[in-house]
mmCIF file as Biopython writes it, N, C-alpha, C and O atoms, coordinates in Angstrom:
data_model
#
loop_
_atom_site.group_PDB
_atom_site.id
_atom_site.type_symbol
_atom_site.label_atom_id
_atom_site.label_alt_id
_atom_site.label_comp_id
_atom_site.label_asym_id
_atom_site.label_entity_id
_atom_site.label_seq_id
_atom_site.pdbx_PDB_ins_code
_atom_site.Cartn_x
_atom_site.Cartn_y
_atom_site.Cartn_z
_atom_site.occupancy
_atom_site.B_iso_or_equiv
_atom_site.auth_seq_id
_atom_site.auth_asym_id
_atom_site.pdbx_PDB_model_num
ATOM 1   N N  . MET A ? 1  ? -4.510  10.719 16.667  1.0 0.0 1  A 1 
ATOM 2   C CA . MET A ? 1  ? -4.250  12.129 16.818  1.0 0.0 1  A 1 
ATOM 3   C C  . MET A ? 1  ? -4.763  12.548 18.196  1.0 0.0 1  A 1 
ATOM 4   O O  . MET A ? 1  ? -5.890  12.218 18.563  1.0 0.0 1  A 1 
ATOM 5   N N  . PRO A ? 2  ? -3.952  13.265 18.952  1.0 0.0 2  A 1 
ATOM 6   C CA . PRO A ? 2  ? -4.381  13.708 20.279  1.0 0.0 2  A 1 
ATOM 7   C C  . PRO A ? 2  ? -5.612  14.620 20.201  1.0 0.0 2  A 1 
ATOM 8   O O  . PRO A ? 2  ? -5.852  15.291 19.197  1.0 0.0 2  A 1 
ATOM 9   N N  . HIS A ? 3  ? -6.371  14.618 21.283  1.0 0.0 3  A 1 
ATOM 10  C CA . HIS A ? 3  ? -7.615  15.391 21.344  1.0 0.0 3  A 1 
ATOM 11  C C  . HIS A ? 3  ? -7.382  16.876 21.054  1.0 0.0 3  A 1 
ATOM 12  O O  . HIS A ? 3  ? -8.175  17.500 20.349  1.0 0.0 3  A 1 
ATOM 13  N N  . TYR A ? 4  ? -6.288  17.449 21.598  1.0 0.0 4  A 1 
ATOM 14  C CA . TYR A ? 4  ? -6.054  18.883 21.395  1.0 0.0 4  A 1 
ATOM 15  C C  . TYR A ? 4  ? -5.822  19.214 19.919  1.0 0.0 4  A 1 
ATOM 16  O O  . TYR A ? 4  ? -6.193  20.296 19.464  1.0 0.0 4  A 1 
ATOM 17  N N  . LEU A ? 5  ? -5.210  18.290 19.166  1.0 0.0 5  A 1 
ATOM 18  C CA . LEU A ? 5  ? -5.029  18.527 17.734  1.0 0.0 5  A 1 
ATOM 19  C C  . LEU A ? 5  ? -6.347  18.380 16.977  1.0 0.0 5  A 1 
ATOM 20  O O  . LEU A ? 5  ? -6.591  19.090 16.002  1.0 0.0 5  A 1 
ATOM 21  N N  . ARG A ? 6  ? -7.181  17.469 17.425  1.0 0.0 6  A 1 
ATOM 22  C CA . ARG A ? 6  ? -8.505  17.336 16.800  1.0 0.0 6  A 1 
ATOM 23  C C  . ARG A ? 6  ? -9.273  18.646 16.925  1.0 0.0 6  A 1 
ATOM 24  O O  . ARG A ? 6  ? -9.899  19.104 15.969  1.0 0.0 6  A 1 
ATOM 25  N N  . GLU A ? 7  ? -9.220  19.246 18.114  1.0 0.0 7  A 1 
ATOM 26  C CA . GLU A ? 7  ? -9.908  20.518 18.328  1.0 0.0 7  A 1 
ATOM 27  C C  . GLU A ? 7  ? -9.293  21.630 17.478  1.0 0.0 7  A 1 
ATOM 28  O O  . GLU A ? 7  ? -10.007 22.489 16.962  1.0 0.0 7  A 1 
ATOM 29  N N  . PHE A ? 8  ? -7.975  21.610 17.335  1.0 0.0 8  A 1 
ATOM 30  C CA . PHE A ? 8  ? -7.307  22.594 16.496  1.0 0.0 8  A 1 
ATOM 31  C C  . PHE A ? 8  ? -7.806  22.490 15.054  1.0 0.0 8  A 1 
ATOM 32  O O  . PHE A ? 8  ? -8.158  23.496 14.438  1.0 0.0 8  A 1 
ATOM 33  N N  . TYR A ? 9  ? -7.833  21.269 14.523  1.0 0.0 9  A 1 
ATOM 34  C CA . TYR A ? 9  ? -8.300  21.063 13.153  1.0 0.0 9  A 1 
ATOM 35  C C  . TYR A ? 9  ? -9.767  21.459 13.014  1.0 0.0 9  A 1 
ATOM 36  O O  . TYR A ? 9  ? -10.149 22.111 12.042  1.0 0.0 9  A 1 
ATOM 37  N N  . ARG A ? 10 ? -10.582 21.064 13.981  1.0 0.0 10 A 1 
ATOM 38  C CA . ARG A ? 10 ? -11.999 21.450 13.928  1.0 0.0 10 A 1 
ATOM 39  C C  . ARG A ? 10 ? -12.141 22.973 13.915  1.0 0.0 10 A 1 
ATOM 40  O O  . ARG A ? 10 ? -12.993 23.515 13.212  1.0 0.0 10 A 1 
ATOM 41  N N  . GLY A ? 11 ? -11.309 23.653 14.688  1.0 0.0 11 A 1 
ATOM 42  C CA . GLY A ? 11 ? -11.339 25.109 14.730  1.0 0.0 11 A 1 
ATOM 43  C C  . GLY A ? 11 ? -11.002 25.742 13.391  1.0 0.0 11 A 1 
ATOM 44  O O  . GLY A ? 11 ? -11.399 26.874 13.116  1.0 0.0 11 A 1 
ATOM 45  N N  . LYS A ? 12 ? -10.274 25.017 12.563  1.0 0.0 12 A 1 
ATOM 46  C CA . LYS A ? 12 ? -9.925  25.488 11.213  1.0 0.0 12 A 1 
ATOM 47  C C  . LYS A ? 12 ? -10.930 24.998 10.171  1.0 0.0 12 A 1 
ATOM 48  O O  . LYS A ? 12 ? -10.748 25.209 8.972   1.0 0.0 12 A 1 
ATOM 49  N N  . GLY A ? 13 ? -12.003 24.335 10.647  1.0 0.0 13 A 1 
ATOM 50  C CA . GLY A ? 13 ? -13.024 23.833 9.726   1.0 0.0 13 A 1 
ATOM 51  C C  . GLY A ? 13 ? -12.664 22.507 9.076   1.0 0.0 13 A 1 
ATOM 52  O O  . GLY A ? 13 ? -13.268 22.121 8.075   1.0 0.0 13 A 1 
ATOM 53  N N  . ILE A ? 14 ? -11.677 21.802 9.641   1.0 0.0 14 A 1 
ATOM 54  C CA . ILE A ? 14 ? -11.239 20.523 9.084   1.0 0.0 14 A 1 
ATOM 55  C C  . ILE A ? 14 ? -11.729 19.408 9.994   1.0 0.0 14 A 1 
ATOM 56  O O  . ILE A ? 14 ? -11.317 19.327 11.152  1.0 0.0 14 A 1 
ATOM 57  N N  . ASP A ? 15 ? -12.594 18.558 9.490   1.0 0.0 15 A 1 
ATOM 58  C CA . ASP A ? 15 ? -13.117 17.427 10.249  1.0 0.0 15 A 1 
ATOM 59  C C  . ASP A ? 15 ? -12.618 16.143 9.594   1.0 0.0 15 A 1 
ATOM 60  O O  . ASP A ? 15 ? -13.270 15.597 8.704   1.0 0.0 15 A 1 
ATOM 61  N N  . LEU A ? 16 ? -11.468 15.671 10.036  1.0 0.0 16 A 1 
ATOM 62  C CA . LEU A ? 16 ? -10.859 14.488 9.416   1.0 0.0 16 A 1 
ATOM 63  C C  . LEU A ? 16 ? -11.718 13.246 9.572   1.0 0.0 16 A 1 
ATOM 64  O O  . LEU A ? 16 ? -11.738 12.392 8.685   1.0 0.0 16 A 1 
ATOM 65  N N  . ALA A ? 17 ? -12.426 13.133 10.685  1.0 0.0 17 A 1 
ATOM 66  C CA . ALA A ? 17 ? -13.287 11.965 10.870  1.0 0.0 17 A 1 
ATOM 67  C C  . ALA A ? 17 ? -14.352 11.919 9.773   1.0 0.0 17 A 1 
ATOM 68  O O  . ALA A ? 17 ? -14.627 10.859 9.210   1.0 0.0 17 A 1 
ATOM 69  N N  . ARG A ? 18 ? -14.940 13.057 9.481   1.0 0.0 18 A 1 
ATOM 70  C CA . ARG A ? 18 ? -15.949 13.098 8.407   1.0 0.0 18 A 1 
ATOM 71  C C  . ARG A ? 18 ? -15.298 12.864 7.047   1.0 0.0 18 A 1 
ATOM 72  O O  . ARG A ? 18 ? -15.833 12.132 6.215   1.0 0.0 18 A 1 
ATOM 73  N N  . TRP A ? 19 ? -14.148 13.484 6.824   1.0 0.0 19 A 1 
ATOM 74  C CA . TRP A ? 19 ? -13.441 13.348 5.546   1.0 0.0 19 A 1 
ATOM 75  C C  . TRP A ? 19 ? -13.016 11.899 5.305   1.0 0.0 19 A 1 
ATOM 76  O O  . TRP A ? 19 ? -13.164 11.376 4.200   1.0 0.0 19 A 1 
ATOM 77  N N  . ASN A ? 20 ? -12.480 11.248 6.363   1.0 0.0 20 A 1 
ATOM 78  C CA . ASN A ? 20 ? -12.003 9.863  6.241   1.0 0.0 20 A 1 
ATOM 79  C C  . ASN A ? 20 ? -13.134 8.848  6.243   1.0 0.0 20 A 1 
ATOM 80  O O  . ASN A ? 20 ? -12.948 7.714  5.801   1.0 0.0 20 A 1 
ATOM 81  N N  . GLY A ? 21 ? -14.303 9.239  6.734   1.0 0.0 21 A 1 
ATOM 82  C CA . GLY A ? 21 ? -15.422 8.301  6.782   1.0 0.0 21 A 1 
ATOM 83  C C  . GLY A ? 21 ? -15.333 7.334  7.951   1.0 0.0 21 A 1 
ATOM 84  O O  . GLY A ? 21 ? -16.026 6.317  7.958   1.0 0.0 21 A 1 
ATOM 85  N N  . ASP A ? 22 ? -14.495 7.630  8.940   1.0 0.0 22 A 1 
ATOM 86  C CA . ASP A ? 22 ? -14.402 6.810  10.147  1.0 0.0 22 A 1 
ATOM 87  C C  . ASP A ? 22 ? -13.944 7.702  11.298  1.0 0.0 22 A 1 
ATOM 88  O O  . ASP A ? 22 ? -13.795 8.911  11.122  1.0 0.0 22 A 1 
ATOM 89  N N  . ASP A ? 23 ? -13.722 7.122  12.458  1.0 0.0 23 A 1 
ATOM 90  C CA . ASP A ? 23 ? -13.352 7.945  13.609  1.0 0.0 23 A 1 
ATOM 91  C C  . ASP A ? 23 ? -11.861 7.861  13.959  1.0 0.0 23 A 1 
ATOM 92  O O  . ASP A ? 23 ? -11.484 8.096  15.107  1.0 0.0 23 A 1 
ATOM 93  N N  . THR A ? 24 ? -11.019 7.531  12.988  1.0 0.0 24 A 1 
ATOM 94  C CA . THR A ? 24 ? -9.600  7.353  13.269  1.0 0.0 24 A 1 
ATOM 95  C C  . THR A ? 24 ? -8.834  8.668  13.378  1.0 0.0 24 A 1 
ATOM 96  O O  . THR A ? 24 ? -7.804  8.723  14.050  1.0 0.0 24 A 1 
ATOM 97  N N  . TRP A ? 25 ? -9.306  9.705  12.745  1.0 0.0 25 A 1 
ATOM 98  C CA . TRP A ? 25 ? -8.593  10.987 12.694  1.0 0.0 25 A 1 
ATOM 99  C C  . TRP A ? 25 ? -7.161  10.777 12.213  1.0 0.0 25 A 1 
ATOM 100 O O  . TRP A ? 25 ? -6.224  11.349 12.770  1.0 0.0 25 A 1 
ATOM 101 N N  . SER A ? 26 ? -6.998  9.974  11.204  1.0 0.0 26 A 1 
ATOM 102 C CA . SER A ? 26 ? -5.685  9.700  10.611  1.0 0.0 26 A 1 
ATOM 103 C C  . SER A ? 26 ? -5.380  10.695 9.512   1.0 0.0 26 A 1 
ATOM 104 O O  . SER A ? 26 ? -6.268  11.106 8.765   1.0 0.0 26 A 1 
ATOM 105 N N  . LEU A ? 27 ? -4.119  11.076 9.417   1.0 0.0 27 A 1 
ATOM 106 C CA . LEU A ? 27 ? -3.671  11.917 8.318   1.0 0.0 27 A 1 
ATOM 107 C C  . LEU A ? 27 ? -2.959  11.052 7.290   1.0 0.0 27 A 1 
ATOM 108 O O  . LEU A ? 27 ? -2.284  10.091 7.661   1.0 0.0 27 A 1 
ATOM 109 N N  . PRO A ? 28 ? -3.092  11.369 6.015   1.0 0.0 28 A 1 
ATOM 110 C CA . PRO A ? 28 ? -2.383  10.596 5.002   1.0 0.0 28 A 1 
ATOM 111 C C  . PRO A ? 28 ? -0.884  10.847 5.079   1.0 0.0 28 A 1 
ATOM 112 O O  . PRO A ? 28 ? -0.442  11.898 5.542   1.0 0.0 28 A 1 
ATOM 113 N N  . VAL A ? 29 ? -0.115  9.880  4.623   1.0 0.0 29 A 1 
ATOM 114 C CA . VAL A ? 29 ? 1.340   10.022 4.567   1.0 0.0 29 A 1 
ATOM 115 C C  . VAL A ? 29 ? 1.709   10.398 3.138   1.0 0.0 29 A 1 
ATOM 116 O O  . VAL A ? 29 ? 1.389   9.659  2.208   1.0 0.0 29 A 1 
ATOM 117 N N  . PRO A ? 30 ? 2.383   11.547 2.944   1.0 0.0 30 A 1 
ATOM 118 C CA . PRO A ? 30 ? 2.823   11.923 1.602   1.0 0.0 30 A 1 
ATOM 119 C C  . PRO A ? 30 ? 3.777   10.864 1.046   1.0 0.0 30 A 1 
ATOM 120 O O  . PRO A ? 30 ? 4.657   10.379 1.757   1.0 0.0 30 A 1 
ATOM 121 N N  . ALA A ? 31 ? 3.600   10.518 -0.203  1.0 0.0 31 A 1 
ATOM 122 C CA . ALA A ? 31 ? 4.437   9.477  -0.806  1.0 0.0 31 A 1 
ATOM 123 C C  . ALA A ? 31 ? 4.702   9.792  -2.275  1.0 0.0 31 A 1 
ATOM 124 O O  . ALA A ? 31 ? 3.965   10.539 -2.918  1.0 0.0 31 A 1 
ATOM 125 N N  . ASN A ? 32 ? 5.769   9.204  -2.776  1.0 0.0 32 A 1 
ATOM 126 C CA . ASN A ? 32 ? 6.148   9.314  -4.186  1.0 0.0 32 A 1 
ATOM 127 C C  . ASN A ? 32 ? 6.380   7.909  -4.717  1.0 0.0 32 A 1 
ATOM 128 O O  . ASN A ? 32 ? 6.988   7.071  -4.052  1.0 0.0 32 A 1 
ATOM 129 N N  . PHE A ? 33 ? 5.890   7.666  -5.918  1.0 0.0 33 A 1 
ATOM 130 C CA . PHE A ? 33 ? 6.086   6.368  -6.560  1.0 0.0 33 A 1 
ATOM 131 C C  . PHE A ? 33 ? 6.514   6.591  -8.002  1.0 0.0 33 A 1 
ATOM 132 O O  . PHE A ? 33 ? 6.046   7.513  -8.670  1.0 0.0 33 A 1 
ATOM 133 N N  . ILE A ? 34 ? 7.400   5.740  -8.464  1.0 0.0 34 A 1 
ATOM 134 C CA . ILE A ? 34 ? 7.738   5.695  -9.886  1.0 0.0 34 A 1 
ATOM 135 C C  . ILE A ? 34 ? 7.392   4.294  -10.346 1.0 0.0 34 A 1 
ATOM 136 O O  . ILE A ? 34 ? 7.858   3.303  -9.785  1.0 0.0 34 A 1 
ATOM 137 N N  . VAL A ? 35 ? 6.565   4.230  -11.379 1.0 0.0 35 A 1 
ATOM 138 C CA . VAL A ? 35 ? 6.098   2.950  -11.910 1.0 0.0 35 A 1 
ATOM 139 C C  . VAL A ? 35 ? 6.778   2.715  -13.246 1.0 0.0 35 A 1 
ATOM 140 O O  . VAL A ? 35 ? 6.750   3.574  -14.128 1.0 0.0 35 A 1 
ATOM 141 N N  . GLY A ? 36 ? 7.391   1.544  -13.391 1.0 0.0 36 A 1 
ATOM 142 C CA . GLY A ? 36 ? 8.090   1.198  -14.621 1.0 0.0 36 A 1 
ATOM 143 C C  . GLY A ? 36 ? 7.128   0.869  -15.747 1.0 0.0 36 A 1 
ATOM 144 O O  . GLY A ? 36 ? 5.919   0.761  -15.539 1.0 0.0 36 A 1 
ATOM 145 N N  . THR A ? 37 ? 7.675   0.712  -16.933 1.0 0.0 37 A 1 
ATOM 146 C CA . THR A ? 37 ? 6.844   0.396  -18.104 1.0 0.0 37 A 1 
ATOM 147 C C  . THR A ? 37 ? 6.169   -0.962 -17.970 1.0 0.0 37 A 1 
ATOM 148 O O  . THR A ? 37 ? 5.177   -1.229 -18.649 1.0 0.0 37 A 1 
ATOM 149 N N  . ASP A ? 38 ? 6.697   -1.825 -17.100 1.0 0.0 38 A 1 
ATOM 150 C CA . ASP A ? 38 ? 6.065   -3.127 -16.868 1.0 0.0 38 A 1 
ATOM 151 C C  . ASP A ? 38 ? 5.041   -3.064 -15.728 1.0 0.0 38 A 1 
ATOM 152 O O  . ASP A ? 38 ? 4.561   -4.098 -15.264 1.0 0.0 38 A 1 
ATOM 153 N N  . GLN A ? 39 ? 4.714   -1.855 -15.282 1.0 0.0 39 A 1 
ATOM 154 C CA . GLN A ? 39 ? 3.730   -1.559 -14.245 1.0 0.0 39 A 1 
ATOM 155 C C  . GLN A ? 39 ? 4.186   -1.988 -12.846 1.0 0.0 39 A 1 
ATOM 156 O O  . GLN A ? 39 ? 3.370   -2.067 -11.928 1.0 0.0 39 A 1 
ATOM 157 N N  . ALA A ? 40 ? 5.473   -2.261 -12.680 1.0 0.0 40 A 1 
ATOM 158 C CA . ALA A ? 40 ? 6.017   -2.566 -11.364 1.0 0.0 40 A 1 
ATOM 159 C C  . ALA A ? 40 ? 6.516   -1.271 -10.725 1.0 0.0 40 A 1 
ATOM 160 O O  . ALA A ? 40 ? 7.034   -0.394 -11.417 1.0 0.0 40 A 1 
ATOM 161 N N  . ILE A ? 41 ? 6.364   -1.155 -9.430  1.0 0.0 41 A 1 
ATOM 162 C CA . ILE A ? 41 ? 6.876   0.013  -8.714  1.0 0.0 41 A 1 
ATOM 163 C C  . ILE A ? 41 ? 8.385   -0.144 -8.605  1.0 0.0 41 A 1 
ATOM 164 O O  . ILE A ? 41 ? 8.885   -1.108 -8.025  1.0 0.0 41 A 1 
ATOM 165 N N  . ILE A ? 42 ? 9.100   0.821  -9.172  1.0 0.0 42 A 1 
ATOM 166 C CA . ILE A ? 42 ? 10.557  0.744  -9.160  1.0 0.0 42 A 1 
ATOM 167 C C  . ILE A ? 42 ? 11.163  1.718  -8.148  1.0 0.0 42 A 1 
ATOM 168 O O  . ILE A ? 42 ? 12.359  1.658  -7.865  1.0 0.0 42 A 1 
ATOM 169 N N  . TYR A ? 43 ? 10.340  2.611  -7.605  1.0 0.0 43 A 1 
ATOM 170 C CA . TYR A ? 43 ? 10.808  3.540  -6.579  1.0 0.0 43 A 1 
ATOM 171 C C  . TYR A ? 43 ? 9.613   3.923  -5.717  1.0 0.0 43 A 1 
ATOM 172 O O  . TYR A ? 43 ? 8.524   4.191  -6.226  1.0 0.0 43 A 1 
ATOM 173 N N  . ALA A ? 44 ? 9.831   3.946  -4.409  1.0 0.0 44 A 1 
ATOM 174 C CA . ALA A ? 44 ? 8.785   4.386  -3.483  1.0 0.0 44 A 1 
ATOM 175 C C  . ALA A ? 44 ? 9.441   5.091  -2.306  1.0 0.0 44 A 1 
ATOM 176 O O  . ALA A ? 44 ? 10.467  4.649  -1.790  1.0 0.0 44 A 1 
ATOM 177 N N  . SER A ? 45 ? 8.841   6.171  -1.900  1.0 0.0 45 A 1 
ATOM 178 C CA . SER A ? 45 ? 9.294   6.867  -0.694  1.0 0.0 45 A 1 
ATOM 179 C C  . SER A ? 45 ? 8.075   7.469  -0.014  1.0 0.0 45 A 1 
ATOM 180 O O  . SER A ? 45 ? 7.106   7.851  -0.670  1.0 0.0 45 A 1 
ATOM 181 N N  . GLY A ? 46 ? 8.138   7.546  1.298   1.0 0.0 46 A 1 
ATOM 182 C CA . GLY A ? 46 ? 7.068   8.151  2.062   1.0 0.0 46 A 1 
ATOM 183 C C  . GLY A ? 46 ? 7.590   8.548  3.427   1.0 0.0 46 A 1 
ATOM 184 O O  . GLY A ? 46 ? 8.473   7.895  3.984   1.0 0.0 46 A 1 
ATOM 185 N N  . ASP A ? 47 ? 7.036   9.624  3.961   1.0 0.0 47 A 1 
ATOM 186 C CA . ASP A ? 47 ? 7.456   10.091 5.268   1.0 0.0 47 A 1 
ATOM 187 C C  . ASP A ? 47 ? 6.310   10.867 5.890   1.0 0.0 47 A 1 
ATOM 188 O O  . ASP A ? 47 ? 5.747   11.746 5.238   1.0 0.0 47 A 1 
ATOM 189 N N  . PRO A ? 48 ? 5.947   10.571 7.132   1.0 0.0 48 A 1 
ATOM 190 C CA . PRO A ? 48 ? 4.863   11.328 7.773   1.0 0.0 48 A 1 
ATOM 191 C C  . PRO A ? 48 ? 5.159   12.823 7.867   1.0 0.0 48 A 1 
ATOM 192 O O  . PRO A ? 48 ? 4.234   13.633 7.941   1.0 0.0 48 A 1 
ATOM 193 N N  . ASP A ? 49 ? 6.432   13.192 7.865   1.0 0.0 49 A 1 
ATOM 194 C CA . ASP A ? 49 ? 6.817   14.606 7.878   1.0 0.0 49 A 1 
ATOM 195 C C  . ASP A ? 49 ? 6.759   15.127 6.443   1.0 0.0 49 A 1 
ATOM 196 O O  . ASP A ? 49 ? 7.636   14.829 5.632   1.0 0.0 49 A 1 
ATOM 197 N N  . TYR A ? 50 ? 5.723   15.905 6.136   1.0 0.0 50 A 1 
ATOM 198 C CA . TYR A ? 50 ? 5.516   16.362 4.758   1.0 0.0 50 A 1 
ATOM 199 C C  . TYR A ? 50 ? 6.655   17.229 4.237   1.0 0.0 50 A 1 
ATOM 200 O O  . TYR A ? 50 ? 6.765   17.446 3.030   1.0 0.0 50 A 1 
ATOM 201 N N  . THR A ? 51 ? 7.503   17.725 5.130   1.0 0.0 51 A 1 
ATOM 202 C CA . THR A ? 51 ? 8.621   18.558 4.666   1.0 0.0 51 A 1 
ATOM 203 C C  . THR A ? 51 ? 9.816   17.723 4.216   1.0 0.0 51 A 1 
ATOM 204 O O  . THR A ? 51 ? 10.752  18.252 3.617   1.0 0.0 51 A 1 
ATOM 205 N N  . THR A ? 52 ? 9.788   16.430 4.501   1.0 0.0 52 A 1 
ATOM 206 C CA . THR A ? 52 ? 10.869  15.538 4.072   1.0 0.0 52 A 1 
ATOM 207 C C  . THR A ? 52 ? 10.570  15.071 2.656   1.0 0.0 52 A 1 
ATOM 208 O O  . THR A ? 52 ? 9.548   14.432 2.407   1.0 0.0 52 A 1 
ATOM 209 N N  . ARG A ? 53 ? 11.446  15.384 1.751   1.0 0.0 53 A 1 
ATOM 210 C CA . ARG A ? 53 ? 11.253  15.044 0.333   1.0 0.0 53 A 1 
ATOM 211 C C  . ARG A ? 53 ? 12.444  14.229 -0.156  1.0 0.0 53 A 1 
ATOM 212 O O  . ARG A ? 53 ? 13.551  14.370 0.363   1.0 0.0 53 A 1 
ATOM 213 N N  . PRO A ? 54 ? 12.217  13.381 -1.149  1.0 0.0 54 A 1 
ATOM 214 C CA . PRO A ? 54 ? 13.353  12.652 -1.730  1.0 0.0 54 A 1 
ATOM 215 C C  . PRO A ? 54 ? 14.294  13.614 -2.457  1.0 0.0 54 A 1 
ATOM 216 O O  . PRO A ? 54 ? 13.871  14.657 -2.956  1.0 0.0 54 A 1 
ATOM 217 N N  . ASP A ? 55 ? 15.537  13.256 -2.505  1.0 0.0 55 A 1 
ATOM 218 C CA . ASP A ? 55 ? 16.530  14.037 -3.236  1.0 0.0 55 A 1 
ATOM 219 C C  . ASP A ? 55 ? 16.218  13.944 -4.730  1.0 0.0 55 A 1 
ATOM 220 O O  . ASP A ? 55 ? 16.088  12.836 -5.251  1.0 0.0 55 A 1 
ATOM 221 N N  . PRO A ? 56 ? 16.095  15.060 -5.428  1.0 0.0 56 A 1 
ATOM 222 C CA . PRO A ? 56 ? 15.788  15.015 -6.862  1.0 0.0 56 A 1 
ATOM 223 C C  . PRO A ? 56 ? 16.776  14.164 -7.663  1.0 0.0 56 A 1 
ATOM 224 O O  . PRO A ? 56 ? 16.384  13.510 -8.629  1.0 0.0 56 A 1 
ATOM 225 N N  . LEU A ? 57 ? 18.045  14.167 -7.273  1.0 0.0 57 A 1 
ATOM 226 C CA . LEU A ? 57 ? 19.029  13.350 -8.000  1.0 0.0 57 A 1 
ATOM 227 C C  . LEU A ? 57 ? 18.732  11.869 -7.842  1.0 0.0 57 A 1 
ATOM 228 O O  . LEU A ? 57 ? 18.951  11.087 -8.766  1.0 0.0 57 A 1 
ATOM 229 N N  . GLU A ? 58 ? 18.233  11.481 -6.672  1.0 0.0 58 A 1 
ATOM 230 C CA . GLU A ? 58 ? 17.856  10.084 -6.443  1.0 0.0 58 A 1 
ATOM 231 C C  . GLU A ? 58 ? 16.708  9.680  -7.369  1.0 0.0 58 A 1 
ATOM 232 O O  . GLU A ? 58 ? 16.721  8.590  -7.941  1.0 0.0 58 A 1 
ATOM 233 N N  . ILE A ? 59 ? 15.733  10.546 -7.512  1.0 0.0 59 A 1 
ATOM 234 C CA . ILE A ? 59 ? 14.604  10.260 -8.406  1.0 0.0 59 A 1 
ATOM 235 C C  . ILE A ? 59 ? 15.051  10.219 -9.860  1.0 0.0 59 A 1 
ATOM 236 O O  . ILE A ? 59 ? 14.602  9.363  -10.622 1.0 0.0 59 A 1 
ATOM 237 N N  . LEU A ? 60 ? 15.926  11.130 -10.248 1.0 0.0 60 A 1 
ATOM 238 C CA . LEU A ? 60 ? 16.413  11.159 -11.637 1.0 0.0 60 A 1 
ATOM 239 C C  . LEU A ? 60 ? 17.118  9.860  -12.030 1.0 0.0 60 A 1 
ATOM 240 O O  . LEU A ? 60 ? 17.064  9.450  -13.190 1.0 0.0 60 A 1 
ATOM 241 N N  . GLU A ? 61 ? 17.781  9.210  -11.066 1.0 0.0 61 A 1 
ATOM 242 C CA . GLU A ? 61 ? 18.429  7.934  -11.359 1.0 0.0 61 A 1 
ATOM 243 C C  . GLU A ? 61 ? 17.425  6.905  -11.858 1.0 0.0 61 A 1 
ATOM 244 O O  . GLU A ? 61 ? 17.740  6.101  -12.736 1.0 0.0 61 A 1 
ATOM 245 N N  . PHE A ? 62 ? 16.221  6.926  -11.301 1.0 0.0 62 A 1 
ATOM 246 C CA . PHE A ? 62 ? 15.193  5.964  -11.690 1.0 0.0 62 A 1 
ATOM 247 C C  . PHE A ? 62 ? 14.489  6.350  -12.989 1.0 0.0 62 A 1 
ATOM 248 O O  . PHE A ? 62 ? 13.869  5.505  -13.635 1.0 0.0 62 A 1 
ATOM 249 N N  . LEU A ? 63 ? 14.582  7.602  -13.367 1.0 0.0 63 A 1 
ATOM 250 C CA . LEU A ? 63 ? 13.902  8.080  -14.567 1.0 0.0 63 A 1 
ATOM 251 C C  . LEU A ? 63 ? 14.780  8.012  -15.816 1.0 0.0 63 A 1 
ATOM 252 O O  . LEU A ? 63 ? 14.286  8.168  -16.932 1.0 0.0 63 A 1 
ATOM 253 N N  . SER A ? 64 ? 16.066  7.781  -15.632 1.0 0.0 64 A 1 
ATOM 254 C CA . SER A ? 64 ? 16.941  7.758  -16.811 1.0 0.0 64 A 1 
ATOM 255 C C  . SER A ? 64 ? 17.317  6.333  -17.204 1.0 0.0 64 A 1 
ATOM 256 O O  . SER A ? 64 ? 18.048  6.132  -18.173 1.0 0.0 64 A 1 
#
């Protein structure tokens, strides 16, 4: 994460380095998983852009 964003987050009271327990200043990637009855992952999606979401119809295919 660039220095200017670190300062922005600190200004909002968010210290990712302290939260993460290291000095990486990494943000988590939002993800969705569907786990089958056999405990295998049958669907996975993730995108660093938190506004990008899987299509609900795509998820429903795995749930039916």
